[in-house]
C-alpha positions as CSV (number, residue, x, y, z in Angstrom):
1,X,67.5,118.3,63.5
2,X,69.2,120.2,60.7
3,X,67.6,123.1,58.7
4,X,67.1,122.1,55.2
5,X,68.2,124.9,53.0
6,X,65.6,127.2,51.6
7,X,62.9,125.2,53.5
8,X,61.9,128.3,55.3
9,X,63.2,131.8,53.5
10,X,64.5,134.7,55.6
11,X,62.9,138.2,54.9
12,X,65.9,138.7,52.4
13,X,65.2,135.5,50.7
14,X,61.4,136.1,50.4
15,X,62.0,139.8,49.0
16,X,64.7,139.0,46.5
17,X,62.6,136.4,44.7
18,X,59.6,138.9,45.2
19,X,61.2,141.4,43.1
20,X,62.5,139.3,40.4
21,X,59.3,139.3,38.9
22,X,61.2,141.1,36.0
23,X,64.7,140.7,35.0
24,X,66.9,142.7,37.4
25,X,70.7,143.3,38.1
26,X,72.0,143.5,41.8
27,X,71.7,147.0,42.2
28,X,68.3,147.1,41.2
29,X,67.3,144.4,43.3
30,X,68.7,146.2,46.5
31,X,66.8,149.6,45.4
32,X,63.7,147.8,44.7
33,X,63.4,145.7,47.9
34,X,64.0,149.0,49.7
35,X,61.4,150.6,47.7
36,X,58.8,147.6,48.1
37,X,59.3,147.4,51.9
38,X,59.5,151.1,52.8
39,X,63.2,150.7,53.7
40,X,62.0,148.2,56.3
41,X,64.1,145.6,54.6
42,X,67.7,146.1,53.2
43,X,69.6,143.6,51.6
44,X,73.5,144.3,51.6
45,X,75.8,143.5,48.4
46,X,77.3,140.5,50.0
47,X,74.2,138.8,51.4
48,X,72.7,139.6,47.8
49,X,75.3,138.2,45.7
50,X,75.7,134.9,47.9
51,X,72.1,134.5,47.9
52,X,71.8,135.0,44.1
53,X,74.5,132.5,43.5
54,X,72.6,130.2,45.9
55,X,69.0,130.8,44.3
56,X,70.5,130.2,40.6
57,X,72.5,127.0,41.7
58,X,69.2,125.5,43.0
59,X,67.4,126.7,40.2
60,X,65.2,129.6,41.9
61,X,66.2,132.4,39.6
62,X,67.9,132.2,36.2
63,X,70.5,134.5,34.7
64,X,69.0,135.9,31.8
65,X,71.6,138.5,30.4
66,X,74.8,140.2,31.2
67,X,75.1,143.8,30.2
68,X,78.4,145.9,31.0
69,X,79.4,143.3,33.6
70,X,76.0,143.4,35.4
71,X,74.4,140.3,35.6
72,X,70.7,139.8,35.2
73,X,68.4,137.6,36.9
74,X,64.9,136.5,36.6
75,X,62.5,134.1,38.9
76,X,61.8,130.7,37.5
77,X,58.7,128.7,38.0
78,X,60.4,126.9,40.6
79,X,61.3,130.1,42.5
80,X,57.5,131.2,41.9
81,X,56.1,128.0,43.4
82,X,58.7,128.5,46.3
83,X,57.6,132.1,47.0
84,X,53.9,131.0,46.9
85,X,54.3,128.3,49.3
86,X,56.3,130.6,51.7
87,X,53.2,133.2,51.4
88,X,50.9,130.4,52.0
89,X,53.0,129.5,55.3
90,X,53.0,133.2,56.4
91,X,49.2,133.7,55.8
92,X,48.6,130.6,57.9
93,X,50.9,131.8,60.7
94,X,48.9,135.1,60.7
95,X,45.7,133.1,60.8
96,X,47.0,131.3,63.9
97,X,48.1,134.5,65.5
98,X,44.4,136.1,65.0
99,X,42.9,132.6,66.3
100,X,44.9,133.0,69.5
101,X,44.6,137.1,69.7
102,X,41.6,138.0,67.9
103,X,41.9,141.5,66.8
104,X,43.9,142.8,69.4
105,X,46.4,145.5,68.4
106,X,49.1,145.0,71.1
107,X,50.5,141.5,72.4
């Protein structure tokens, strides 16, 4: 069965939407993701700009300004809903994990 685009977000997709809680340009997005995740998640420029274009086409983000050739984006309500649903899915997965493994610290 083919995967539906944006049905499940990759970590990079999740964090791009997460940090667009306020208007940001590409370099700012990459830096904020590194900051929020303690450098555990990094998004390269090629991946970032490909995803920004796809997110914009699908209405998850919108271009709000362009300053000195820097495009500035922000999340839309559709994007916030997707982010919320993805978070709920992740919380459900953690709940299932805890149901199987309890409070074990190691697998």
